N, C-alpha and C positions, 0 to 999 in steps of 0.2 A: 506492500499499500504506499503512495505515495505520501511526502511527511506535510502535504500540503492539503490532506483529505482527512477530515475530522471521523473520528469511528460512527460507521452507520450511517454517511452521508458520502453523496456522490459529486459534491459541487464544489469547488475549490474553496478555500479561504483565501478570502482580498481583506484589501487594507482597511480600514474602517473611515468611512466619510463623515468628519467631524468639526471642518474646516471651513469658517467664511471669509469674507474679506479681509474684515481690520485684520486678524489674525494672522492673517498671510501676508501683509504687509508690516504686519512688526516683525516678522520671521525675517524679512527681506532686508528690511531695516537694522534689523538685530546681527545679521549678517555682514551688510557692507560696515557697521560700526561706524557712524557719521564723527564719533571725538578721535579718526584716525588725521581729520582735519588738521590738529594740533603738530601730529607728529612729521608729515610732509610738508610742513607751512615754509620752515626756515629751507630748504632744498628747494622748494619749486619759487619763493620770493628772489632768492638769491638767480635763479636760472631766469627770470623773469625780468627781472630788474624790479622789482617791485608792482608786479600787475597777477598776482596771484587769480583774484576775483575776476579777471576775464580771461585767465587759463583755465578755472574749473566751468566758467559761461562757456568755451569750447568743447569741454569736455563732457559737459548735459546733452550739448546738441547731440554729439557723435554718439554716445548713447543711447540718445531717446529713438537716432534710428535703429539698432537693433534690438530695442524693446520693443519697437511696431514689427518688427519683425518673427519674435518669440510671442507676440499674440496674437500674430493671425495663424499661423501655425499651433499654436496650445488649441484653438477654437477648430481646426481639422483632427486635431491628432491628438485626445484629453487624455495623453499615458506619463504616467511617472519617469518616462523615458529621459525627457527633456532632449537635449540636441542630439542624441544617441538616437531617439525614435524618430524624428523628423529627419534628418539625414537620410535613414534607413529607407523608409516611405518615400521621402521625397526626390531621392536621388539613386543611392542603389544600397545595399544590404551589406556591402563590403565597406563603400563609405560611411556607411553608418555603423557600422563595428569598428572602423578606424578613430571616427569622433568620438563615439562610445567611449575608447580605451585612451582615446589623449586626454577626455574630459575627467576621466577618472585620477591624472595628475591633479587638475585643478580641486576637485572636490575632496579627494583620499588622502592629501596631506594636507589640508587646510585647518580642519581640528586639530593634529599634531603641532602646525604653526600659530595655533591661539594657543596649546598650550604649553607651546613653547617662550611666547608673547608675557604669558603668565606668570610661569618660571622664574624669564628676568625680573619682572614686575619685584617677585616675594625676595628673591634674591637681595633685590636693592633695599626693601623693609627689612628682612629677619635673615642677613647674612649667617646669624648662626646656626641654623636649623637645615640641616640637608636638605636640598631642593627636591630630590627625588620622590622626598614623602609629601609634598606638593602635587608632586604630578602624580603619583597613583590618586590621591586623595580629589584631584577635577578630574582626571579621566574617570576614574568610579562614578562620579555624580553626574557627569555627562552620560556617560553609559546608560547608567539605570533611569535615570531621565528618558532616553529614546527607547528603551523598553518598555515602558510600562506606557508610553503612548505618545503620537505627535500632541496632542491637544496639552499632555504635561509639558509639554516644550516651547508650543506658543505660548503658555501661559504665562511662563516663566521671561521668554523674551521679551513679551509684552510688557513687564515690569520695567526691564531693566532698559528696552527703549525709551519709555516713559521718565523716569530716573536721570537718561542722557540727556534726553530732552531738557530737564529740569536744571542739570548741571549746565548744560550750555548756556542757556538762557542766564545762567548767572554769570558765567565767563563774559559772556558778551555784555551783559550789563554794566559789567566790572571795567570792561574796556570801555564803553561806549563815555561811562562817567571818567575815567582818566583822559580821554581823549578830549573831551568836555573839561577839564580842566588843565589844559597845557599839552599833554604829555604825545609824543609824535605830531601828524599833520596840524593839531591844536583846533580841526575844526571839522565836525561830522558829514559836511557839506562838501564832496569832492569827486572830481570824477579821475584825479591819480590809482584810484587801483586798478579802475579800467583800463586808461586813458592816459597816455602825457605826450607831450615833445620829443622825448628821448625813447617810446616805447617803439620795439620790434615785434612785427607781428613771431617772424618765425621762431624764437626761444618760447613765446607764449604757445606755440602751438607744440613745441617741445614741451611744455611744462604738462601742457594738457593730456599728451599721452602717459606723461607719469603717473597726473591724477587720474585717468580712466581707471587707474587698477584699484582706484580708492571704490568705485563703484561697484566692480566685484560682489555677486550676493541677487544684487536683482536677477540674475539669468536663475537663483540655482532654487527661486520659487515654484517656477515650471515644474521641478520635481514633486510637488505637494496635489498634482492634479487628481491624482485618484482619491486622496486624501480630503476632496475640497467640497462641499456642495454647490452645484450648479458650475462644475468647473469650468465650462466653457464660455461661459460671462465672467466670472469672479476673477479667475487665473490673469487673464489679460489685463483686465486693468488692475490688478497687483502689481502685477512687472511693471507695468508704467507709471502708476502711483507710488511707487519704491524708487525707481529713479527721478522720477522728478521730485520729491520731498527731498531724498538726498541730495540732489543737486540742489535745490534751490537753501539749501542749507547751508550745503557747502559757500554757495554763492556772497549769502550775506555774511555769513560770520566770519568770510575769510575779508569780506569787503572793510568791516568794522575793525577785523583784527591789522589788516594790513595800515590802515591809518593809525593805529598804534605801534606798531611795526613798518613806520617806512620804505626799511633796507634792513639787510642782517647785520648791521655792525655791531649791533646792542646782543647777539647769540656768540656765546663761546664756541660752541658746537651747531650749525644750522643744520647739519644729518638728524640733529634728534633735539628736535626745539619743543618738545611738552613739555618738559618739566620744568625749562627758561622760561616758556611763557606763563605757566601757574605762578612760577617766584614772582616774575616782574608784575602781573597782574592781581594776585592775591596773596603772596607771602607765602614764608614755609610753612606755616600749617596747612593751605588749602592746599599746596601742593605736596604734603603726604596725605590728605586726603582722597586726591585725586588716584594719585597712583593706588591707592588701596581698591577705587571705585574702580581703575582702569582693567585689575586683573579681572573682575566681576563681569565686566564687557567682554573681554576679549573670550572669557568661557561661554557666555551668553552665544559669541559668535561661532565658536567651537562649535556648541549643541544645535545651531541651524545645518550648520555646512553636515554635520554627522549624520543627520536627518537625512540630507539631500543625496549624499552618497549613498546611504545605505538604501536608497529608496534606486536610484542610478544601476549598483547591483542586483538587486531584486531584477532587474525589467530584463537585464542581458540573461539572468540566470532563468528568468521564468520563459525567454526566448530559446533557452539552449544552448547559445553561444561559452556563457560559463555553465559546471558542473549546477541542475535544477533542485538536486535535493540539496542542497547546501545553500547556494545562493537566493533560489527560487522561494525558500522556505518562508512561510508567516507563521507565528506564532496563533493559533487558536484562540487562546484568550485579550493577548493585548493586541492583536490581529497587527504587528509591527514583524518587520523583517530581522526576528531577532536575532539570527546567528551573524547577522552581516553587522550589525549593531554591534555585536560582541568583537566579530572580525577588525573592524573598524578601528574600536577602543583600545584591542592589542596595539595595531600600529598607532595611533596616538600617545603610547606608552616608550615610542621612540623618542620623546620629545627629551627626555634625562639625559640622551647620547648627542641626539643629533644637531645637525649644522642649519640655521637659521638661514642664511646666504642661500645653501643648497637647496632647500624646503622650497622658497620664495622662487626660482630661478624654474623649479618643476610647476607649481600652479600658475606661472606666467602663460607658459605656453600651452595648457591644455585648455587656459580661458580663453583666447586668442583661435585656437581649432576649433573651439564651438561656436564663438562667437563668428568667425567666417562662413562658416557652415550653417547655422543660422539663417544669416542672410540669404546664401547661396541656395537655399530649402525651399526660400518662399519663392523666386524667380522661377524653380524646376518645377515645383509643384502647381503654381497657380498661373503663370504666365505662361506655361512650356508646355503640362502637362494637363491642367484644366480649361487650357485656350483662354484663358480669360486676358485679354490680350486683344479685346474689339474695341475699346472705347481708350478715351481721356485717361478719364478715372482708373480705368483697370492699367494701363499703361503707367501711371502714377502709384497706385500702390503696390502693385503688383513687379514693376522692374526699375523705375526711377528711387524710391525710396529704398530699399534692399541693397541696388547699388552704391546709393552715396552710405548705407550702413558698411558693408563690405570695402569702401574705398576709403571710409574713416578708421577701420579697422585693420586696413593694409597702413597705415602710416603708425600704426602703434605695431606692427610687425618687421618696420623698416629701424624703428627703436628697442627691440627688441634685445638683452643683453646677447653676449656671444654663448655664455654658459647657459643661459636658457633653452636656447637652439641647438646648440650640442644634445646636452639631457634629454631634451623633449624628440629629437630624430634618434637617440638610442632606445630611449622608450617606443617610440613609434614603431620601430624595428622590431622589438621585442615582440608589438602585439600582432606585427604581421607575420611572423612566424608560427605564433601560436594559433593564428587563424589559419593558416596553411595546413596546420596539423591537424585541426579541428575539420576542417572541412578535404582533407587528404588530397592534399596540394589544390587545392580549389577545386577538383571534380566534381563535388558535391555543394548543394549550394548552401549557402549563411545561412545559420538554424534562427528559425522567426517565431514568436507565438501564432499559435490560430485560436481566434478568442470563440469563432464556431467551435472548437474541441474543447472550451475550456467548462 
């Protein structure tokens, strides 16, 4: 008997539909971690010569193109497989597998990266306690929460997102107070954060390519389609709202922050600007408190990523490209992909020793592969396969907009670090070798889930 069938029943155990619009948006925002703005501010301010707000505006426009493509495909293919399913159905099963395999880099290492960040914060707070203890406790909490159900994770993330918003409002309020009392530019009404006589568009675009990675997570909520009520309507709206809300927060907060810090001369280390921003704006005690809260925010992001990757592996297991008895298993009581959740938790434990730079390089490659092929899938599915190319509206929706999305992602590919490209290509080669084995050197078709036989 299949592990996915309860005793005495012939129907497949499926994921529980329990999510609505607001919890899904909260999951996306938790994944994005709006407070990462403070970590990247110093880097991008130096790169753009004090025009971070414009760089965020460019990044937002680029991401919204891809968000629209995700929305179109979610309505057509309401599956938890996200980019994997879209490329599989719209382009070709081999392409779909390679997109899913590459996307695993993004999803699989993101929980570990968040635990790594939390470990760094904890080491700064209490260096006398071995960091592996924090790693084990945080991974255990993250895994147990995901085992119990997506609703548990969504509720926790909703709370953390609300607290993040409160903290960011407080910080922004202190920044505004400081500027109004003579700090930085000394005025709250200025075009300087967006444009000045010395502004150069090229560095702003380069800054935007860095900041686009701040939006990672808006796409991850597409993997919650099978656990969302009325997913065809809710998920597209949630994806767009997550990207838009996150982008507006980034632009508004960076505008006032740029007025307070017109350049990077006050930062001793612009590459790690968050602690110094908190110290200048609010003092030592507030800086310590924010460091503690940052541990909680990265945990929330890790939980959202944990949920996403376990669903992606579930769909690939249900299809049969991964061993179904393990990866396609759904716990009959919790209605979660329990074995996948545990596996991701085990991988996250490598945060004890893993290198943050290497892990970050891996996720960048996977994210760009997913973004690229989501845009191409819209063109393939709607404009070519379904022939929606008769009217101007069709051409705009199914050719022009996704092409713009693909081109903006192309700018990110150009600026991708060499290490990301090398590690990503090695991972892709491993996936292609595995697929050749599964399909007997491509003599057999790539396995796919048949809903009629479920």
